[in-house]
N, C-alpha and C positions, 0 to 999 in steps of 0.2 A: 346874440344873436334871439331876433326875432321866434317866437315856436308858434310853431302849425298850430292852426284852427279845425275840430273837426267839430261840424253841425254832425248837433245828435242826440237824442232820447233816452233815457236809461232805460226802459223796455222794447227799442227795439234787439232783436236779434243780430242780426249786421251789425248795426253801429255794436257791440257784445267783441264779435265775432273781429274786426278790429282793436277794439280794444285788449283784448287778450293779445291777440297778434302785439300789441305795443305793449306788453308787459315783458311779456318772452322777449322782445328784442331790445328792452332795456329803454321804453324811446317813451314809453307813458309822460314822465316828466316836461319832457316838451313837448306835449301837445294840449292846448288850449282846447277845453272840449265849452261849447255853447247848444244852451238847450235852446233848440229850434218845435212847432207842432206845425203837424203836419198830417194832413186825410187824402185819398183820396180822390175825395171833393169837392178840399179847400183849397182855392193857392195861399200859397206862404211863396210873399213878394222878396224878402230876405235871400230865402232857399233860391228861388226862378234866376235872380242875379249868379246865383251862381252855379247851377244845377238847372239845366232847361227841362231837365223831365222830375225837378220840384222833390225831388227826393231824397233820405236819407241813409245811410253817410258823404257830406262829402265832405274832403278836406284840404285845404286852405296852405298852400306854404309857398309865400312869398303873392308874385302873380300866376302863383299855379296852384292850377282848383284839380283836382281829382274826383274821379265817384265809379259806381258807387262798391260796395266792398270788395270785391276781388281785386278790384284796379287797386283801389286804394293799402289794400292791405300790400298787392306786390307794390307798389309805393313807395310802400314805410320798410319793407322788408330789403327797399334798396338802398335801404338809408339807415343802415348798420353797420359792420366789422364783425357780428358775432355767428351762429352756423343761421344757415337762412331754410328759414319754413317753408319756404321753394323749393324745393330741388331742381338742382340749376341743370341737371336732363336723365336720357333716359327711362327705363321703367320706372321707377324710382318719381321719376316729377312728375307724369303721365299719368299716373298712379292718383298722386293726393289732390291731383287738377282737377280730376273725375271723383272722386271723393268729394273734391267741397265741392264740385259739378250738381253733383246728388244731394247732399247736406243744402245746399240751397235749393233741390227746386225741392225739399219737404215743403224747409223753412214758406216758400213761394206759396205754397195749397196751402202751410195752416193761416195765412196772413190772413189769401182769398175766402176760408173758414170764417176767420173772426173780426173781417169787415164783413161776412151773410151776415153775421150772427146778431152783433154793434153798431153797423147802417144802416140796409134795408131792413124796408117797413114788416115783419113779421108775412104779414096778405101776399107779400111779393117776394116770399120765399122760394129756393128749387129744393124741392126738398132732393128730389137725382142728382141736383151739378153738386153739393153741397154732401151725397155721399159717393160723388168722381174725386174731389177733392180729396176725404177722408182713405178711400182707396190711392190713392200716389203716396201720403203720406206710408198709409199699410207696408205698401210696399217695396219704400224706398229705406223700412226699420227692417224689414224686411234682409233685405241686399246688407243691410250694414251689419245686420246681427252676423252674415256668414265671414265676412271680412272683419269681424270685431279680435278674430285669434291672431288674424295680423297687426297691430294696430300696436305695435311696441317701439322700443327707443324713446328720437329726442322726437317730440312733436313736429305735424307738416301744417300748411294752412288746411290738409282733408284734416286730421285727424280733430284740428283747432275748428269746424265746422263742421265736425260732428258732433263736437262738445257742445255749442252754441243752440244748436240744433231739438236734441235731448236735453239741455234745459230750458230753451223754450217751450217741447209741452208738455214741461211742471210747470210751467210758470202761469199758459196759459191755456193748459189742457187737463187737470190736474185728474182728472174725471176717467183719465184716456189712461189706460196701466199697461203700457208699453213692457212692460218691466216683466211682467207675465207668461210669455209663450216666446222674449229676445233674453233669454240668462246669461251671455259672454257678453254682450254688450250692457246688461247691466252693471256689471260682476267690474267690463274698465268701462264704465262710466264713472262709477263710484268711485276709483283711483284718480283718473281725467279728473274730478274735480275738486277732488284734494292739491292740485300745483292751485302754488300761488298769483296766476295771472286766468285763475277763476274764478277763484275766493274771494278776486277782488273788483272782477265784476258784476256780482250777483246782479238781479235787474230790480227793481223795489217790489212791493208788492205788489200786487195785482189793482188797478183802480175803475 
């Protein structure tokens, strides 16, 4: 059986989320990763053929292509018979989906900050806009701290996305000491980071 193909970058937190879920679901050996370069300012024609938004991750399974990370993750969760990482119904499902949205929103803000700093000329950068994005990151972490005590049991897509978002802050925002005032979240993340799925997907050193 042909492997699924995943357009990816090892530094992408959204790709990491997909690969953590794949490891948790026992699907990692059924996925072939295809490294691609994408930026907000330059089109990648190979990616564009599969995802008109020209974003990663995009998963190719035969004649089916799915994107982006929330859809890819739920697609993969439908491909195994183990315990599902997307709860099927009720409060557990909506909690997991909301947590995924919260952490994805943190990542969206963090990526916008990074693009502002690395791609926009310094004389064109907007300090007020930068502060607004950092405010979103801070508010998201505050909410994650409030929920840290409930992050127990088998991982869900919510917990996976929390873990990947915090990992990305450590990776790209090393000077942002979120742990100092978020002790419960820091304790949870330290434990969650020891899961084999998280250890197998640690991003490469920043470039």
